[in-house]
Steps between C-alpha positions, in 0.01 A plus 500: 500500500457837667712651230271382225196613687656846556579551130162355394309754720738777384426414136121489566514833673703658216255352248195644682673835537593516136156383380334767719731768372438407138125480543492846656704640213271336241198656670662835481558461123141420411327760278251591770774552756703705266201716410421558869862587574508750203173661609629537860829664367294726281284616791808558721657704218183694452468582870868620504451719199179647643679583829780665312255695285311617798821609665610682189162677473524618863856626439386688192207657689734609796757648258230671310357664808850610605565639152175691498583652832840608372340659189239679710782642722697600195208666330367661817169326498362486847175307449358321206241688295135413546322313227242691295131443577336217303347607173125511461373397164184665374392198298478293823314752712128488510386804293194630687466815284348294211119485545495139391692410824314725746265226616638147475151348508403677174816412316431333169712197415399490129814506310324615178344799676769750389491402129 
C-alpha cells in the first residue's frame, strides 16, 4: 500500500513539474515574448557597440595628440600659431557716412523712393 502511494505521489510530482516546465517554455515562445527578447538583445548589442566606439574614439584622440606632439618636435614648432582676427564685412556694418542713415528717426522706409 505504501509502495503504491509512493509511486502515485512521485508520478503526480513529475507530472506537475513537466507541466510547469512546458508552460514556461510555451510562454517564452509566444510572439510577444520573442519580440521582447529580441528587443532586449538589440539594446544590449547597441550598448556594447557604443561603448566600443567611444573607447575607439578616445584611443584615436590620444594617438592623434601624441602624433601631433611628435610632428611639432620634428618640425621644431614650439607653440601653435595664433588664429587670425575675425573678418569684418562692410556690408554688415552700419554705414554712418551715408546722409540717409545719419539720423535714424528721419530714415525713410519707402522702398520706391530711390526709383
